[in-house]
C-alpha positions in Angstrom: 136.2 237.6 136.4 133.1 238.5 138.4 132.4 237.3 141.9 130.3 234.2 142.1 127.6 234.1 144.8 125.5 231.0 145.7 122.2 232.2 147.2 120.0 229.7 149.1 116.5 230.5 150.2 113.2 228.6 150.1 111.4 231.9 149.4 111.3 232.5 145.6 110.7 236.3 146.1 113.8 236.6 148.3 115.8 234.7 145.7 114.6 237.0 142.9 115.3 240.2 144.9 118.8 239.1 146.0 119.6 237.9 142.5 118.6 241.2 141.0 120.6 243.2 143.5 123.8 241.2 143.0 123.6 240.9 139.2 123.1 244.7 139.0 126.6 244.9 140.5 127.9 242.5 137.8 128.1 239.6 140.2 127.3 236.0 139.0 124.5 234.4 141.0 123.4 230.8 141.4 120.0 230.6 143.0 119.2 227.5 145.1 116.1 226.5 147.0 117.3 224.3 149.8 120.3 223.1 151.8 120.3 219.8 149.9 120.5 221.7 146.6 123.5 223.6 148.0 125.3 220.4 149.1 124.8 218.9 145.6 125.9 222.2 143.9 129.1 222.4 146.0 130.2 218.9 144.9 130.8 220.3 141.5 131.2 224.1 142.0 133.1 226.4 144.2 131.6 229.9 144.5 133.3 232.9 146.1 130.5 233.3 148.8 127.4 231.6 150.0 124.3 233.6 151.2 122.3 231.1 153.2 118.8 231.4 154.8 118.7 230.2 158.4 115.2 228.9 158.5 114.4 226.4 155.8 112.3 223.2 155.8 114.0 219.7 156.1 117.5 221.1 156.6 118.0 224.5 158.2 121.0 226.8 157.6 123.0 225.5 160.6 122.7 221.9 159.5 123.6 222.9 155.9 126.8 224.6 157.0 127.8 221.5 159.0 127.2 219.4 155.8 129.1 221.6 153.4 132.1 221.8 155.7 132.5 218.0 155.0 133.1 218.9 151.4 136.9 219.5 150.9 136.5 222.1 148.2 133.8 224.0 150.1 135.5 224.3 153.5 137.0 227.7 152.8 134.0 229.3 151.1 132.7 232.0 153.4 129.0 231.9 154.5 126.8 234.8 155.4 123.5 233.9 157.0 120.2 235.6 156.0 117.8 235.8 158.9 114.9 237.8 160.3 115.8 236.7 163.8 117.0 239.4 166.3 118.1 237.0 169.1 121.6 236.5 170.3 121.2 232.7 170.3 120.8 232.6 166.5 123.9 234.8 166.0 126.0 232.8 168.5 125.1 229.5 167.0 125.8 230.8 163.5 129.2 232.0 164.5 129.9 228.7 166.2 129.2 226.7 163.0 131.5 229.0 161.0 129.4 231.8 159.5 131.3 235.0 158.7 128.5 237.5 159.0 124.7 238.0 159.2 122.4 240.0 157.0 119.0 240.9 158.5 115.7 240.4 156.5 114.2 242.4 155.0 117.6 243.4 153.6 118.8 246.8 152.5 120.4 246.4 149.0 123.4 248.7 149.8 124.1 246.8 153.0 123.8 243.5 151.2 126.3 244.6 148.5 128.7 246.1 151.1 128.8 243.0 153.3 129.1 240.6 150.4 132.1 242.6 148.9 133.7 243.1 152.4 133.5 239.4 153.2 134.9 238.3 149.8 137.8 240.8 150.1 138.5 239.8 153.7 138.5 236.1 152.9 140.8 236.6 149.9 143.2 238.6 152.0 143.2 235.9 154.7 143.8 233.2 152.1 146.5 235.2 150.3 148.3 235.9 153.6 148.1 232.3 154.7 149.3 231.0 151.3 152.2 233.5 151.3 153.3 232.5 154.7 153.0 228.8 153.9 155.0 229.3 150.6 157.8 231.2 152.3 158.0 228.6 155.1 158.3 225.7 152.7 161.1 227.6 150.8 163.1 228.3 153.9 162.9 225.2 156.0 166.6 224.4 155.5 167.8 227.7 156.7 166.1 228.5 160.0 167.8 231.8 160.7 167.1 233.1 157.2 163.5 232.0 157.6 163.3 234.0 160.9 164.7 237.1 159.2 162.4 236.9 156.2 159.4 236.2 158.4 160.2 239.4 160.3 160.5 241.4 157.1 157.2 240.1 155.9 155.5 240.9 159.2 157.1 244.3 159.3 156.1 245.1 155.8 152.5 244.1 156.5 152.6 246.2 159.7 153.8 249.2 157.7 150.9 248.8 155.2 148.5 248.7 158.1 149.9 251.9 159.6 149.8 253.7 156.2 146.0 253.4 156.3 146.0 255.8 159.2 147.3 259.3 158.3 148.0 260.2 161.9 149.7 257.1 163.3 152.7 256.3 161.1 155.0 253.8 162.8 152.4 252.9 165.4 152.7 249.1 165.0 156.5 249.2 165.2 156.4 251.4 168.4 153.8 249.1 170.0 156.0 246.1 169.2 159.1 247.7 170.7 157.3 248.8 173.9 155.7 245.4 174.2 159.1 243.6 173.8 160.7 245.8 176.4 157.8 245.2 178.9 158.2 241.4 178.3 162.0 241.7 178.8 161.6 243.5 182.1 158.9 240.9 183.1 161.5 238.2 182.7 160.3 236.6 179.5 162.9 234.4 177.6 164.4 236.0 174.5 162.4 233.7 172.2 159.1 234.8 173.8 160.2 238.4 173.6 160.6 238.1 169.8 157.1 236.4 169.6 155.6 239.3 171.5 157.4 241.7 169.2 155.9 240.1 166.1 152.5 239.9 167.9 152.7 243.7 168.5 153.6 244.3 164.9 150.4 242.7 163.7 148.0 243.6 166.6 146.0 246.0 164.3 146.0 243.9 161.2 142.2 243.8 161.3 142.1 247.5 160.4 142.8 246.3 156.8 139.1 245.5 156.7 138.0 249.0 157.9 137.5 251.7 155.3 140.2 254.4 155.2 137.6 257.1 155.4 136.5 255.9 158.8 140.0 255.4 160.2 141.0 258.9 159.1 137.8 260.7 159.9 138.7 263.9 161.8 135.2 264.4 163.3 133.3 262.2 165.8 132.4 258.7 164.5 128.8 257.6 164.3 127.7 254.6 166.3 127.9 252.4 163.1 131.3 253.6 162.3 132.6 253.1 165.8 131.2 249.5 165.7 133.2 248.9 162.5 136.4 250.1 164.3 135.5 247.9 167.3 135.2 244.9 165.1 138.9 245.1 163.9 140.2 242.7 166.7 137.8 240.0 165.4 138.8 240.7 161.8 142.4 240.5 162.8 142.0 237.2 164.5 140.2 235.8 161.4 143.1 237.0 159.1 145.8 235.5 161.3 144.2 232.3 162.5 145.7 230.1 159.7 149.3 231.0 160.6 149.6 228.0 162.9 153.3 228.4 163.4 152.7 231.6 165.4 149.4 231.1 167.3 150.1 234.1 169.6 149.5 236.5 166.6 145.8 235.7 167.0 146.0 236.4 170.8 147.4 239.9 170.3 145.0 240.8 167.4 141.8 239.6 169.1 142.3 240.7 172.7 144.5 243.8 172.8 141.4 245.9 173.5 140.1 243.9 176.4 140.3 245.7 179.8 141.5 244.3 183.1 138.1 245.1 184.7 136.2 243.2 182.0 134.7 246.2 180.2 136.7 245.9 177.0 135.9 244.2 173.7 135.3 242.0 171.7 134.8 239.3 174.4 134.6 241.2 177.7 137.4 239.1 179.2 138.8 240.2 182.6 142.0 239.9 184.6 143.7 236.6 184.2 141.2 235.5 181.5 143.0 237.9 179.1 146.2 236.2 177.8 149.4 237.8 179.1 150.6 238.8 175.6 147.4 240.8 175.1 147.7 242.5 178.5 151.2 243.6 177.6 150.2 244.9 174.2 147.1 246.7 175.7 149.5 248.8 177.9 151.9 249.5 175.0 149.1 250.3 172.6 147.4 252.8 175.0 150.8 254.4 175.7 151.5 254.9 172.0 148.1 256.3 171.4 148.7 259.0 173.9 152.3 259.7 172.8 151.3 260.0 169.0 149.8 262.8 167.1 146.1 262.5 166.3 143.7 264.4 164.0 142.2 266.1 167.0 145.3 266.7 169.2 149.1 266.7 169.4 151.2 264.3 171.5 150.2 264.5 175.2 152.7 265.7 177.8 154.7 263.0 179.6 153.0 264.0 182.9 149.5 263.4 181.5 150.5 260.1 179.9 152.0 258.9 183.2 148.9 260.0 185.1 146.6 258.1 182.7 148.6 254.9 182.9 148.6 255.2 186.7 144.9 255.8 186.7 144.2 252.8 184.5 146.0 250.3 186.8 143.6 247.5 187.8 140.8 248.9 185.6 142.1 249.3 182.0 145.5 247.7 182.6 147.1 244.7 184.3 148.7 246.4 187.4 151.9 244.5 187.0 152.5 245.4 183.4 151.3 249.0 184.0 153.9 249.3 186.7 156.6 248.2 184.3 155.5 250.9 181.8 155.5 253.5 184.6 159.1 252.6 185.4 160.0 252.9 181.7 158.3 256.4 181.6 160.2 257.5 184.7 163.5 256.4 183.1 162.7 258.3 179.9 163.8 261.7 181.3 164.1 263.2 177.8 160.7 261.9 176.6 162.1 259.9 173.7 159.4 257.2 173.8 157.0 259.0 171.5 156.2 259.7 167.9 158.8 262.0 166.5 
C-alpha cells in the first residue's frame, strides 16, 4: 500500500507541484486548501504524513496543528511544515507545537521526497518500537524478573542492530554500556540505577537508525550536510525513545550524550550541571570507546594517548568527576583490556 500524504497550502500552484512530485513516486496525495479543510479531513481519514503550509489565512499552520492534536486519530500523524521563512522563531515555534521537520520554499523535489520518506520511516520505527515494548510489558507483568530479562534482551538486540550499521564499531553500544555502568558503580549509584544507566548506554546511539549507512560508513571526510545528519542523531534517538515511559532515562542518554561540560556540545548546548548525570557518564564512556576502537581512518589509539585525551578533556568536554573515575579505570587496566578486540 502506498504512503498517503495530506498536503495543505492555500497556493494552488504549490499544491499542484507538490502533488505531482509525490505522485511521481507512487505516493497517494490528498490536496487541501486550508487548516479548516485539514481538520474536517482528519475526522474521517488518517494519512501517513501531513505537509502543512505555515502561513495561511484565517488559521495558520501553528493553530492548525494545535487543532488537529485534539483529534484522537490524528495525534500521531507526523507534520512537516512548508515555509519560506528563514528565522529561528518560526522553526522553534513549529517544533514546540509538535512538527517533525521543515521544508523550505521553493522546495527541491529530491529534498521533499527524501524528507517525506525519512519522516514516515522514522515515525513507523518509533511506533513499532513503542508498540513492541508495550506489548511485551503487558505480557510479562506477572513475572517481574522475567520481564527485566526479556527487556534487556530486546534492548541488547536493538543495540546490536544499531552497531551493525557501522562497519567499524561492532560492539560499540555494549562497551559504552559496560563502561557507563562501571563509572556509575564507582560513583556510588545504587544497583538499580546502575542497570538503568547500562540500558541507557545500550541505546544511546539509537538515533543512528535514521542516518543512511553510506554516511555512517563513509571513509572520507563528511560534507557539512552529511555531518549535520550525523549531529541530528541525538534528536532522532530521543524521538524514537520518548514513548517508552517506563524508562524515561533512555531519552536522557540518547539526546544529551554529545553535550559538552563547557556548553559547546550538541544538540542543545547544555553545560555543566544542566546536563543530566547519566548523559555526562555516557559522554565519557562514549568518547573513551571511540578512541579505543578501530575506525575507517585509524586503528585503536595507544592507552597513553587515550589517557592524555581524557585528562585534557576534564572540565571542557567532560565532567571532571566522571573523567577522574575513567582515568582511574584506565590506570588499573595495566594490560589494556578495555578496548575493541
